[in-house]
Structure formats: structure tokens, C-alpha cells
N, CA and C of each residue as an Amber inpcrd file, in Angstrom:
protein
   615
  42.2800000 -55.7740000 -40.0250000  42.3760000 -54.6190000 -39.1390000
  43.8230000 -54.1460000 -39.0740000  44.0420000 -52.8640000 -39.2900000
  45.3840000 -52.2980000 -39.2620000  45.9170000 -52.2980000 -37.8360000
  47.1240000 -52.8400000 -37.6240000  47.7170000 -52.8830000 -36.2940000
  48.1040000 -51.4700000 -35.8460000  48.0350000 -51.1990000 -34.5430000
  48.4740000 -49.8880000 -34.0460000  49.9530000 -49.6600000 -34.3310000
  50.3060000 -48.3900000 -34.5100000  51.7260000 -48.0450000 -34.6410000
  52.4160000 -48.2620000 -33.2980000  53.6770000 -48.6860000 -33.3500000
  54.4580000 -48.8510000 -32.1290000  55.1660000 -47.5280000 -31.8380000
  54.9190000 -46.9820000 -30.6340000  55.4470000 -45.6710000 -30.2680000
  56.4790000 -45.8300000 -29.1560000  57.6660000 -45.2920000 -29.3780000
  58.6840000 -45.2170000 -28.3350000  58.8900000 -43.7590000 -27.9490000
  59.3930000 -43.5450000 -26.7430000  59.6000000 -42.1940000 -26.2330000
  61.0860000 -41.8610000 -26.1950000  61.4540000 -40.7410000 -26.7940000
  62.8190000 -40.2380000 -26.7430000  62.8580000 -39.0970000 -25.7370000
  63.8470000 -39.1010000 -24.8510000  63.9140000 -38.1440000 -23.7490000
  65.1920000 -37.3200000 -23.8300000  65.0280000 -36.0060000 -23.7330000
  66.1540000 -35.0780000 -23.6710000  66.0210000 -34.2730000 -22.3830000
  67.1100000 -34.1730000 -21.6240000  67.0260000 -33.4000000 -20.3800000
  68.3580000 -32.7380000 -20.0700000  68.2850000 -31.6040000 -19.3720000
  69.4520000 -30.9860000 -18.7490000  68.9650000 -30.0900000 -17.6190000
  69.8860000 -29.6160000 -16.8210000  69.5070000 -28.9550000 -15.5660000
  69.6310000 -27.4370000 -15.5870000  70.4570000 -26.8690000 -16.4520000
  70.6180000 -25.4130000 -16.4680000  70.4610000 -24.8950000 -17.8910000
  69.2610000 -24.4250000 -18.2540000  68.0300000 -24.3900000 -17.4550000
  67.4420000 -25.7910000 -17.2800000  66.3980000 -25.8690000 -16.4390000
  65.7620000 -27.1530000 -16.1720000  64.8880000 -27.5330000 -17.3690000
  65.2660000 -28.5920000 -18.0680000  64.5750000 -28.9870000 -19.3020000
  64.3220000 -30.4920000 -19.2910000  63.1100000 -30.8720000 -19.6150000
  62.7570000 -32.2660000 -19.8640000  61.8470000 -32.3090000 -21.0820000
  62.2960000 -32.9930000 -22.1220000  61.5250000 -33.0910000 -23.3610000
  61.3110000 -34.5570000 -23.6810000  60.0580000 -34.9210000 -23.8730000
  59.6940000 -36.2800000 -24.2610000  58.9490000 -36.1940000 -25.5910000
  59.4630000 -36.8500000 -26.6130000  58.7280000 -36.8120000 -27.8770000
  58.6430000 -38.2120000 -28.4820000  57.6100000 -38.4250000 -29.3020000
  57.3370000 -39.7760000 -29.7970000  58.1800000 -40.1440000 -31.0080000
  58.5200000 -41.4210000 -31.0730000  59.2020000 -41.9820000 -32.2330000
  58.4380000 -43.2350000 -32.6580000  57.9930000 -43.2510000 -33.9050000
  57.2420000 -44.3940000 -34.4350000  58.2190000 -45.4540000 -34.9240000
  57.9390000 -46.7030000 -34.6110000  58.7820000 -47.8050000 -35.0680000
  57.8980000 -48.9090000 -35.6630000  58.5110000 -49.7730000 -36.4340000
  57.9230000 -51.0160000 -36.9220000  56.7420000 -50.8300000 -37.8930000
  56.6660000 -49.6630000 -38.5600000  55.6560000 -49.5380000 -39.6190000
  56.0640000 -50.4070000 -40.8100000  55.0810000 -50.8450000 -41.5570000
  55.3520000 -51.6830000 -42.7250000  56.0860000 -50.9250000 -43.8140000
  55.8490000 -49.6020000 -43.8770000  56.4830000 -48.7750000 -44.9050000
  57.5700000 -47.9070000 -44.2640000  58.8460000 -48.2490000 -44.4080000
  59.9140000 -47.4700000 -43.7820000  59.9150000 -46.0010000 -44.2140000
  59.5950000 -45.7350000 -45.4770000  59.5880000 -44.3450000 -45.9500000
  58.4960000 -43.5390000 -45.2520000  57.3390000 -44.1540000 -45.0340000
  56.2550000 -43.4810000 -44.3170000  56.6560000 -43.2470000 -42.8670000
  57.2600000 -44.2430000 -42.2690000  57.7150000 -44.1150000 -40.8800000
  58.6840000 -42.9440000 -40.7360000  59.6400000 -42.8550000 -41.6460000
  60.6060000 -41.7610000 -41.5980000  59.9150000 -40.4090000 -41.7770000
  58.9700000 -40.3450000 -42.6980000  58.2460000 -39.1020000 -42.9430000
  57.4790000 -38.6540000 -41.7040000  56.7730000 -39.5760000 -41.0620000
  55.9970000 -39.2230000 -39.8790000  56.8990000 -38.7880000 -38.7310000
  57.9920000 -39.4970000 -38.5140000  58.9010000 -39.1160000 -37.4360000
  59.5380000 -37.7570000 -37.6870000  59.8880000 -37.4820000 -38.9350000
  60.4520000 -36.1660000 -39.2580000  59.4350000 -35.0610000 -39.0020000
  58.1660000 -35.3200000 -39.3600000  57.1250000 -34.3190000 -39.1440000
  56.9200000 -34.0510000 -37.6600000  56.8440000 -35.1090000 -36.8540000
  56.6340000 -34.9170000 -35.4200000  57.8230000 -34.2190000 -34.7710000
  59.0370000 -34.5740000 -35.1840000  60.2300000 -33.9070000 -34.6530000
  60.2350000 -32.4290000 -35.0390000  59.9020000 -32.1390000 -36.2990000
  59.8780000 -30.7510000 -36.7690000  58.8420000 -29.9240000 -36.0060000
  57.6500000 -30.4950000 -35.7970000  56.6030000 -29.7480000 -35.1040000
  56.9390000 -29.5510000 -33.6300000  57.5370000 -30.5550000 -32.9920000
  57.9670000 -30.3670000 -31.6090000  59.0380000 -29.2920000 -31.5310000
  59.9620000 -29.2730000 -32.4940000  61.0130000 -28.2620000 -32.4870000
  60.4440000 -26.8560000 -32.6660000  59.3920000 -26.7170000 -33.4790000
  58.7300000 -25.4200000 -33.6310000  58.1520000 -24.9600000 -32.3060000
  57.4950000 -25.8900000 -31.5870000  56.9450000 -25.5430000 -30.2800000
  58.0520000 -25.1200000 -29.3220000  59.1740000 -25.8370000 -29.3500000
  60.2910000 -25.4830000 -28.4740000  60.7970000 -24.0780000 -28.7870000
  60.9380000 -23.7650000 -30.0650000  61.4220000 -22.4400000 -30.4570000
  60.4410000 -21.3520000 -30.0370000  59.1480000 -21.6100000 -30.2180000
  58.1280000 -20.6300000 -29.8270000  58.1010000 -20.4100000 -28.3230000
  58.5580000 -21.4030000 -27.5670000  58.5140000 -21.3260000 -26.1070000
  59.8990000 -21.1200000 -25.4840000  60.7690000 -20.4180000 -26.2260000
  62.0190000 -19.8600000 -25.6920000  63.1030000 -20.8970000 -25.3870000
  63.0120000 -22.0860000 -25.9580000  64.0220000 -23.1140000 -25.6830000
  65.4250000 -22.6470000 -26.0630000  65.5120000 -21.8690000 -27.1270000
  66.8230000 -21.4600000 -27.6240000  67.2200000 -20.0650000 -27.1440000
  66.5220000 -19.5490000 -26.1340000  66.7930000 -18.1940000 -25.6520000
  67.4310000 -18.2350000 -24.2680000  68.2940000 -17.2730000 -23.9630000
  69.0710000 -17.3340000 -22.7150000  68.2550000 -17.0940000 -21.4480000
  67.0520000 -16.5110000 -21.5580000  66.2820000 -16.2080000 -20.3560000
  65.4040000 -17.3730000 -19.8950000  65.4620000 -18.5110000 -20.5740000
  64.6390000 -19.6500000 -20.1920000  65.0110000 -20.1510000 -18.8030000
  63.9720000 -20.3940000 -17.9630000  64.1730000 -20.9180000 -16.6160000
  63.8230000 -22.4030000 -16.5590000  62.6840000 -22.7540000 -17.1630000
  62.2260000 -24.1480000 -17.1130000  61.4120000 -24.4560000 -18.3670000
  61.5110000 -25.6940000 -18.8380000  60.7320000 -26.1190000 -20.0070000
  60.4380000 -27.6120000 -19.8990000  59.2020000 -27.9610000 -20.2270000
  58.7900000 -29.3620000 -20.2740000  58.0530000 -29.6000000 -21.5900000
  58.5320000 -30.5320000 -22.3800000  57.8470000 -30.9320000 -23.6080000
  57.3440000 -32.3600000 -23.4650000  56.0730000 -32.5770000 -23.8050000
  55.4590000 -33.8910000 -23.6330000  54.5630000 -34.2120000 -24.8210000
  54.0630000 -35.4470000 -24.8460000  53.1090000 -35.8180000 -25.8800000
  52.1090000 -36.8100000 -25.3190000  50.9530000 -36.8650000 -25.9640000
  49.9470000 -37.8750000 -25.6780000  49.4530000 -38.4530000 -26.9950000
  49.2810000 -39.7540000 -27.0490000  48.6710000 -40.3860000 -28.2130000
  47.1700000 -40.4430000 -27.9650000  46.4150000 -39.7850000 -28.7940000
  44.9740000 -39.6940000 -28.6160000  44.2250000 -40.7800000 -29.3820000
  44.8080000 -41.2390000 -30.4880000  44.1900000 -42.3050000 -31.2750000
  45.2900000 -43.0740000 -31.9910000  45.1980000 -44.3900000 -31.9600000
  46.2010000 -45.2220000 -32.6310000  45.5200000 -46.5280000 -33.0350000
  44.6050000 -46.4280000 -33.9840000  43.8680000 -47.5910000 -34.4640000
  43.3250000 -47.2990000 -35.8590000  43.0110000 -48.3800000 -36.5710000
  42.4790000 -48.2610000 -37.9340000  43.3950000 -47.4620000 -38.8610000
  44.7000000 -47.4970000 -38.6100000  45.6350000 -46.7740000 -39.4610000
  45.6130000 -45.2760000 -39.2660000  44.9830000 -44.7970000 -38.1850000
  44.9110000 -43.3660000 -37.8860000  45.6660000 -43.1040000 -36.5900000
  46.6770000 -42.2510000 -36.6710000  47.4370000 -41.8440000 -35.5080000
  47.1850000 -40.3700000 -35.2460000  46.6600000 -40.0670000 -34.0640000
  46.4020000 -38.6770000 -33.6890000  47.1280000 -38.4080000 -32.3770000
  48.0040000 -37.4260000 -32.3790000  48.8220000 -37.1460000 -31.1970000
  48.7340000 -35.6750000 -30.8210000  49.0450000 -35.4120000 -29.5650000
  49.0070000 -34.0450000 -29.0400000  50.3620000 -33.7350000 -28.4190000
  51.0740000 -32.7600000 -28.9640000  52.3560000 -32.3150000 -28.4360000
  52.1300000 -31.0670000 -27.5940000  52.7380000 -30.9940000 -26.4180000
  52.6120000 -29.8030000 -25.5800000  53.9790000 -29.3840000 -25.0580000
  54.1690000 -28.0860000 -24.9460000  55.3920000 -27.5380000 -24.3680000
  55.0210000 -26.4640000 -23.3560000  55.4940000 -26.6410000 -22.1250000
  55.3570000 -25.6300000 -21.0750000  56.7050000 -24.9530000 -20.9010000
  56.6900000 -23.6230000 -20.8190000  57.9340000 -22.9060000 -20.5850000
  57.7170000 -21.7760000 -19.5870000  58.7810000 -21.4840000 -18.8410000
  58.7490000 -20.3960000 -17.8630000  60.0390000 -19.6030000 -18.0030000
  59.8690000 -18.3030000 -18.1940000  61.0330000 -17.4250000 -18.3610000
  60.9960000 -16.2680000 -17.3740000  60.3010000 -16.4720000 -16.2410000
  60.1370000 -15.4140000 -15.2670000  58.7560000 -14.7920000 -15.3640000
  58.4030000 -13.9780000 -14.3750000  57.0800000 -13.3700000 -14.3750000
  56.0960000 -14.1940000 -13.5670000  54.8190000 -13.8950000 -13.7500000
  53.7830000 -14.5120000 -12.9190000  53.4780000 -15.9380000 -13.3260000
  53.3940000 -16.1950000 -14.6150000  52.9620000 -17.5070000 -15.0920000
  53.8380000 -18.0020000 -16.2330000  53.9640000 -19.3110000 -16.2980000
  54.5010000 -19.9250000 -17.4980000  53.3950000 -20.0380000 -18.5270000
  53.7390000 -20.5230000 -19.6960000  52.7530000 -20.6820000 -20.7700000
  52.9080000 -22.0780000 -21.3580000  51.7940000 -22.6730000 -21.7160000
  51.7990000 -23.9720000 -22.3670000  51.1840000 -23.8340000 -23.7510000
  51.8280000 -24.4100000 -24.7490000  51.3600000 -24.3840000 -26.1310000
  51.1990000 -25.8200000 -26.6190000  50.1860000 -26.0540000 -27.4220000
  49.9170000 -27.4050000 -27.9180000  49.8680000 -27.4140000 -29.4410000
  50.2200000 -28.5640000 -30.0010000  50.0980000 -28.8060000 -31.4330000
  49.6630000 -30.2490000 -31.6230000  48.5590000 -30.4350000 -32.3330000
  48.0690000 -31.7900000 -32.5730000  48.3220000 -32.1890000 -34.0210000
  48.6000000 -33.4700000 -34.2120000  48.8990000 -34.0140000 -35.5300000
  48.0600000 -35.2560000 -35.7510000  47.4310000 -35.3450000 -36.9190000
  46.6400000 -36.5240000 -37.2730000  47.1490000 -37.0600000 -38.5980000
  47.5590000 -38.3470000 -38.5890000  48.1810000 -38.9690000 -39.7530000
  47.4320000 -40.2270000 -40.1830000  47.5890000 -40.5530000 -41.4500000
  47.2840000 -41.8820000 -41.9670000  48.6110000 -42.6410000 -41.9700000
  48.7130000 -43.6860000 -41.1470000  49.9890000 -44.3960000 -41.0370000
  50.2690000 -45.3040000 -42.2230000  49.3140000 -45.4400000 -43.1240000
  49.5630000 -46.2210000 -44.3380000  50.2350000 -45.3810000 -45.4120000
  49.8230000 -44.1070000 -45.5020000  50.3090000 -43.2380000 -46.5730000
  51.2400000 -42.1330000 -46.0930000  51.2010000 -41.8100000 -44.7950000
  51.9830000 -40.7080000 -44.2640000  51.3010000 -39.3560000 -44.3890000
  50.0860000 -39.3280000 -44.9210000  49.4000000 -38.0500000 -45.0950000
  49.0290000 -37.4410000 -43.7500000  49.2290000 -36.1300000 -43.6450000
  48.8240000 -35.3590000 -42.4760000  47.5400000 -34.6030000 -42.8020000
  46.6210000 -34.5330000 -41.8490000  45.3030000 -33.9600000 -42.1000000
  45.0710000 -32.6910000 -41.2970000  44.5000000 -31.6870000 -41.9720000
  43.9820000 -30.5050000 -41.2950000  42.5100000 -30.7390000 -40.9830000
  41.9120000 -29.8350000 -40.2240000  40.4880000 -29.9710000 -39.8990000
  39.6390000 -29.9700000 -41.1700000  39.9560000 -29.0920000 -42.1030000
  39.2040000 -28.9980000 -43.3450000  39.2330000 -30.3060000 -44.1310000
  40.3450000 -31.0280000 -44.0460000  40.4870000 -32.2710000 -44.8010000
  39.5060000 -33.3560000 -44.3600000  38.9330000 -33.2170000 -43.1830000
  38.0130000 -34.2340000 -42.6670000  36.6180000 -34.1280000 -43.2580000
  36.3290000 -32.9940000 -43.9370000  34.9520000 -32.7250000 -44.3550000
  34.8340000 -32.5770000 -45.8680000  33.6430000 -32.8230000 -46.3500000
  33.3690000 -32.6860000 -47.7770000  33.6010000 -31.2460000 -48.2210000
  34.1230000 -31.0500000 -49.4420000  34.3310000 -29.6880000 -49.9430000
  33.0300000 -28.8900000 -49.9190000  33.1170000 -27.6660000 -49.4130000
  31.9590000 -26.7890000 -49.3820000  31.0150000 -27.0170000 -48.2190000
  31.2950000 -27.9820000 -47.3710000  30.3890000 -28.2450000 -46.2520000
  30.5610000 -27.1740000 -45.1750000  29.4890000 -26.8690000 -44.4400000
  29.5440000 -25.7910000 -43.4330000  30.0970000 -26.2710000 -42.0980000
  31.2580000 -26.9220000 -42.1420000  31.7940000 -27.4870000 -40.9020000
  32.1640000 -26.4030000 -39.9010000  32.6480000 -25.2420000 -40.3770000
  33.0070000 -24.1530000 -39.4580000  31.7770000 -23.7010000 -38.6810000
  30.6650000 -23.5080000 -39.3810000  29.4440000 -23.0510000 -38.7210000
  28.9010000 -24.0970000 -37.7610000  28.8910000 -25.3510000 -38.1760000
  28.3280000 -26.4050000 -37.3280000  29.1450000 -26.6080000 -36.0510000
  30.4600000 -26.6730000 -36.2100000  31.3040000 -26.8530000 -35.0390000
  31.2450000 -25.6230000 -34.1410000  31.1880000 -24.4300000 -34.7470000
  31.0950000 -23.2030000 -33.9570000  29.8160000 -23.1640000 -33.1370000
  28.7160000 -23.6150000 -33.7160000  27.4550000 -23.6740000 -32.9700000
  27.5820000 -24.6080000 -31.7730000  28.2250000 -25.7330000 -31.9840000
  28.4450000 -26.6920000 -30.8980000  29.2870000 -26.0580000 -29.7900000
  30.3630000 -25.3680000 -30.1640000  31.2370000 -24.7230000 -29.1850000
  30.4870000 -23.6410000 -28.4240000  29.7340000 -22.7950000 -29.1280000
  28.9750000 -21.7340000 -28.4590000  28.0090000 -22.3140000 -27.4340000
  27.3120000 -23.3650000 -27.8300000  26.3290000 -23.9790000 -26.9410000
  26.9880000 -24.5240000 -25.6870000  28.1520000 -25.1470000 -25.8490000
  28.7960000 -25.7600000 -24.6960000  29.5800000 -24.7580000 -23.8520000
  30.0210000 -23.6650000 -24.4290000  30.5620000 -22.5770000 -23.6080000
  29.4980000 -22.1220000 -22.6140000  28.2720000 -22.0020000 -23.1050000
  27.1650000 -21.5740000 -22.2430000  26.7800000 -22.6800000 -21.2490000
  26.6380000 -23.9100000 -21.7260000  26.2170000 -25.0080000 -20.8500000
  27.2400000 -25.3090000 -19.7690000  28.5210000 -25.2420000 -20.1160000
  29.5800000 -25.5680000 -19.1590000  30.0800000 -24.3500000 -18.4040000
  29.5010000 -23.1820000 -18.7070000  29.8600000 -21.9390000 -18.0190000
  31.3640000 -21.6620000 -18.1120000  31.8990000 -21.7430000 -19.3330000
  33.3200000 -21.4870000 -19.5590000  33.5480000 -19.9870000 -19.6940000
  34.4090000 -19.4050000 -18.8710000  34.6690000 -17.9660000 -19.0070000
  35.4040000 -17.6670000 -20.3060000  35.0090000 -16.6080000 -20.9800000
  35.6490000 -16.2240000 -22.2310000  36.0920000 -14.7710000 -22.1550000
  37.1190000 -14.4400000 -22.9260000  37.6620000 -13.0890000 -22.9240000
  36.7520000 -12.1100000 -23.6570000  36.0280000 -12.6110000 -24.6490000
  35.0330000 -11.8210000 -25.3710000  34.0390000 -12.7930000 -25.9800000
  32.8710000 -12.3300000 -26.4060000  31.8740000 -13.2660000 -26.9470000
  32.4560000 -14.1080000 -28.0820000  32.2400000 -15.4110000 -27.9800000
  32.7660000 -16.3170000 -28.9980000  31.9590000 -16.1860000 -30.2850000
  32.6510000 -16.1510000 -31.4250000  31.9800000 -16.0520000 -32.7130000
  32.0830000 -17.3670000 -33.4820000  33.3020000 -17.7410000 -33.8840000
  33.4400000 -19.0070000 -34.5960000  34.8700000 -19.5100000 -34.5460000
  35.0180000 -20.8000000 -34.8470000  36.3490000 -21.3960000 -34.9130000
  37.0720000 -20.9210000 -36.1640000  38.3810000 -21.1130000 -36.1820000
  39.1370000 -20.9100000 -37.4010000  38.9260000 -22.1080000 -38.3170000
  38.9900000 -21.9270000 -39.6290000  38.8910000 -23.0830000 -40.5280000
  39.9560000 -24.1400000 -40.2520000  41.1160000 -23.7150000 -39.7300000
  42.1960000 -24.6530000 -39.4070000  42.3410000 -24.8170000 -37.8930000
  41.2240000 -24.7870000 -37.1770000  41.2520000 -24.8800000 -35.7190000
  42.0110000 -26.1190000 -35.2520000  42.6770000 -25.9900000 -34.1170000
  43.3870000 -27.1260000 -33.5330000  42.4040000 -28.2420000 -33.2000000
  42.8210000 -29.4830000 -33.4650000  41.9420000 -30.6220000 -33.2140000
  42.7660000 -31.8960000 -33.0880000  42.1330000 -32.9170000 -32.5290000
  42.6450000 -34.2790000 -32.6470000  41.4500000 -35.2240000 -32.6570000
  41.7110000 -36.4520000 -33.0390000  40.6770000 -37.4840000 -33.0320000
  40.9540000 -38.4080000 -31.8610000  39.9190000 -38.6600000 -31.0700000
  40.0270000 -39.5650000 -29.9270000  38.9160000 -40.6000000 -30.0550000
  39.2930000 -41.7890000 -30.5090000  38.3140000 -42.8530000 -30.7410000
  37.2430000 -42.3620000 -31.7070000  36.0040000 -42.2530000 -31.2520000
  34.9060000 -41.8830000 -32.1500000  34.4550000 -40.4370000 -31.9460000
  35.3600000 -39.5920000 -31.4420000  35.0500000 -38.1760000 -31.2520000
  36.0820000 -37.3010000 -31.9590000  35.6140000 -36.1600000 -32.4300000
  36.4870000 -35.0980000 -32.9000000  36.6080000 -34.0960000 -31.7600000
  37.8210000 -33.8110000 -31.3290000  38.0340000 -32.8690000 -30.2350000
  38.6660000 -31.6050000 -30.8060000  37.9210000 -30.5060000 -30.7860000
  38.4860000 -29.2130000 -31.1560000  38.8490000 -28.4820000 -29.8740000
  39.9250000 -27.7070000 -29.9320000  40.3510000 -27.0140000 -28.7190000
  41.0050000 -25.6880000 -29.0740000  41.2210000 -24.9030000 -28.0310000
  41.7680000 -23.5600000 -28.1790000  43.0060000 -23.4240000 -27.3080000
  43.9800000 -22.6690000 -27.8100000  45.1940000 -22.4370000 -27.0520000
  44.9030000 -21.5990000 -25.8070000  45.8280000 -21.6410000 -24.8580000
  45.7040000 -20.7610000 -23.7070000  45.5990000 -19.3110000 -24.1800000
  44.6610000 -18.5950000 -23.6090000  44.4100000 -17.1730000 -23.9030000
  43.7860000 -16.9300000 -25.2780000  43.4870000 -17.9870000 -26.0310000
  42.8730000 -17.7830000 -27.3480000  41.4280000 -17.3080000 -27.1980000
  40.6780000 -17.9290000 -26.3010000  39.3070000 -17.4680000 -26.0520000
  39.0190000 -17.2860000 -24.5710000  39.8750000 -17.8260000 -23.6890000
  39.6050000 -17.8270000 -22.2540000  40.7990000 -17.3090000 -21.4650000
  40.5650000 -16.8980000 -20.2090000  41.6820000 -16.4700000 -19.3590000
  42.7030000 -17.5900000 -19.1500000  43.8950000 -17.2000000 -18.7320000
  45.0080000 -18.1400000 -18.5840000  44.6610000 -19.3110000 -17.6740000
  43.9460000 -19.0330000 -16.5720000  43.7040000 -20.0870000 -15.5830000
  42.7950000 -21.1930000 -16.1160000  42.0710000 -20.9340000 -17.1860000
  41.1860000 -21.9510000 -17.7620000  41.9960000 -23.0570000 -18.4350000
  43.1950000 -22.7100000 -18.9070000  43.9890000 -23.6910000 -19.6400000
  43.5070000 -23.8130000 -21.0690000  43.3940000 -25.0570000 -21.5460000
  42.9510000 -25.3220000 -22.9130000  41.4690000 -25.7060000 -22.8900000
  40.5850000 -24.8980000 -23.4510000  39.1860000 -25.3350000 -23.5570000
  39.0380000 -26.4020000 -24.6520000  38.5840000 -27.5850000 -24.2560000
  38.4100000 -28.7170000 -25.1720000  36.9290000 -28.9680000 -25.4030000
  36.5820000 -29.3080000 -26.6500000  35.1940000 -29.5780000 -27.0000000
  35.1100000 -30.8750000 -27.8030000  34.8300000 -31.9960000 -27.1420000
  34.6850000 -33.2720000 -27.8620000  33.3140000 -33.3660000 -28.5300000
  33.3200000 -33.7120000 -29.8090000  32.0910000 -33.8030000 -30.5930000
  31.9800000 -35.2190000 -31.1570000  30.8980000 -35.9490000 -30.8860000
  30.7400000 -37.2800000 -31.4840000  30.7640000 -37.1910000 -33.0080000
  31.5640000 -38.0240000 -33.6480000  31.6550000 -37.9800000 -35.1030000
  30.3080000 -38.2550000 -35.7630000  29.4790000 -39.0590000 -35.1320000
  28.1640000 -39.3500000 -35.7050000  27.3040000 -38.0980000 -35.8260000
  27.5650000 -37.0800000 -34.9810000  26.8150000 -35.8260000 -35.0640000
  27.2110000 -35.0040000 -36.2890000  28.3330000 -35.3480000 -36.8990000
  28.8370000 -34.6030000 -38.0580000  28.8310000 -35.4490000 -39.3230000
  28.2310000 -36.6240000 -39.2780000  28.4160000 -37.6160000 -40.3280000
  27.9710000 -37.1490000 -41.7140000  26.9870000 -36.2640000 -41.7930000
  26.5200000 -35.8140000 -43.1050000  27.5530000 -34.9680000 -43.8310000
  28.5540000 -34.4320000 -43.1000000  29.5740000 -33.5660000 -43.7080000
  30.9140000 -34.2610000 -43.8790000  31.1010000 -35.4170000 -43.2650000
  32.4240000 -36.0450000 -43.2240000  32.8240000 -36.5940000 -44.5930000
  34.0640000 -36.3080000 -44.9600000  34.5910000 -36.7200000 -46.2560000
  34.8470000 -38.2300000 -46.2710000  34.3180000 -38.9280000 -47.2740000
  34.5670000 -40.3730000 -47.3630000  36.0600000 -40.6860000 -47.4180000
  36.4770000 -41.6770000 -46.6580000  37.8640000 -42.0960000 -46.6510000
  38.7700000 -41.3160000 -45.7270000  38.2780000 -40.2260000 -45.1510000
  39.0900000 -39.4230000 -44.2310000  39.2310000 -40.1400000 -42.8930000
  40.1740000 -39.7030000 -42.0410000  40.2800000 -40.3120000 -40.7150000
  38.9740000 -40.2740000 -39.9340000  38.2260000 -39.1960000 -40.0580000
  36.9380000 -39.1120000 -39.3560000  35.9730000 -40.1620000 -39.8640000
  35.9900000 -40.4170000 -41.1760000  35.1090000 -41.4180000 -41.7700000
  35.4800000 -42.8070000 -41.2740000  36.7590000 -43.1000000 -41.2220000
  37.1920000 -44.4260000 -40.7800000  36.8860000 -44.6750000 -39.3100000
  37.0290000 -43.6350000 -38.4830000  36.7230000 -43.7970000 -37.0710000
  35.2090000 -43.7900000 -36.8360000  34.4620000 -43.0910000 -37.6650000
  33.0060000 -43.1140000 -37.5400000  32.4670000 -44.4920000 -37.8830000
  33.0830000 -45.1620000 -38.8570000  32.6970000 -46.5310000 -39.1870000
  32.9330000 -47.4450000 -37.9970000  33.9960000 -47.1600000 -37.2450000
  34.2770000 -47.9100000 -36.0190000  33.1730000 -47.6910000 -34.9900000
  32.6230000 -46.4550000 -34.9430000  31.5590000 -46.1510000 -33.9830000
  30.2940000 -46.9270000 -34.3140000  30.0700000 -47.1670000 -35.5950000
  28.8460000 -47.8700000 -35.9800000  28.9800000 -49.3590000 -36.0560000
  30.2180000 -49.8850000 -35.8040000  30.4390000 -51.3160000 -35.9400000
  30.0870000 -52.0620000 -34.6660000
């Protein structure tokens, strides 16, 4: 059994403007080159979120950058980076970016990478989202049609969680609409050897 990655938190803060940034640093991987690659990727993606949320602009009032580890087992690391920023006006905005890695190879996975080539994963996941928008009575800005092929996602144990950014499909007050889908419900489409396949094997063990 692959041991979990060891995650440490690096903290950056200052008061004018009010800023607190917490981002993950992986340590003690067996492959130092992979460890360096993953840390560089997470730092780069957090920095993109900071730039998108006015960190480097003079009108920034407040910013908080955080992370959550959603999965850290079987050599699969799935994390969620979030940045909240406020530059005046009625509301601040929060943006998220999720990353799913193989800690053995350093490979980063998109949603498409989890499924067999040519499989109708967009349609299947979209049907699931439509059904649960209705069942959970989630307010939407316009009728939902389908997810993007590269929709935001993370893996949490034996579920695939697809989600939408603030204002992507729902009003601001809704926040991030999350849709957890049991991997076993998608098993006929899952690509062998992918993170979804490895975690689905965990579900059946």
C-alpha cells in the first residue's frame, strides 16, 4: 500500500492589505524529482489564483488563500486551492482550483484523463448534475445544459466531485455547487489505471 504524502503548510501574511495565504508543500516522497515537480505545480497554480484575484493590484483590501487535501491515499493526491479576495463593493469573490496527481509519477490529471477515450462522460455526468439540481432545488442563473469537458473536479475517497465556480451556474450566494458522484456509478467508463480506477478498486475492497 502506497503511504500518504506528507503535507506541510507554508504561510504568508501581511497587514496592508490584509493577506493570509496558506499553501501546501509536499515532503518525504520517495522520488525527489517528482516531489519538486508537484510542489512547483501547486505553487504555480496558487500564484495564478492570486493574480486572478487582484493580489498584485493596488486596490486589494483583503485576501485569503487556503487549501484542502481531499484525497491522499493509494498514491493519489487530490487537493483544492481557494482564494478569496475583496477589493471593495458589495461582495468579495472566491475562486477555486483543484489538482489531482499521481504521487509516484508526478502526472497531473484532467477530468477527461479519468475516462476511456470516446466515452460519454460529459453526457453522463451532466445528466447526474441536472437531476440533482432539480432534487436539491439549487437555484441556477439559466437552465443547465452540460458540464465542460474539463470541468473542475477532485477525488474524495471513492467519489468523483465535480463543481462549478461562483456565478458559473448559480447566484453568488450559492457559493460553489458541488456534485459528488460515486465512482462505482461511472465504472463502465473509467480508464484502467487512472486515479478513478485506483480509488474505485478501494471502494470494492
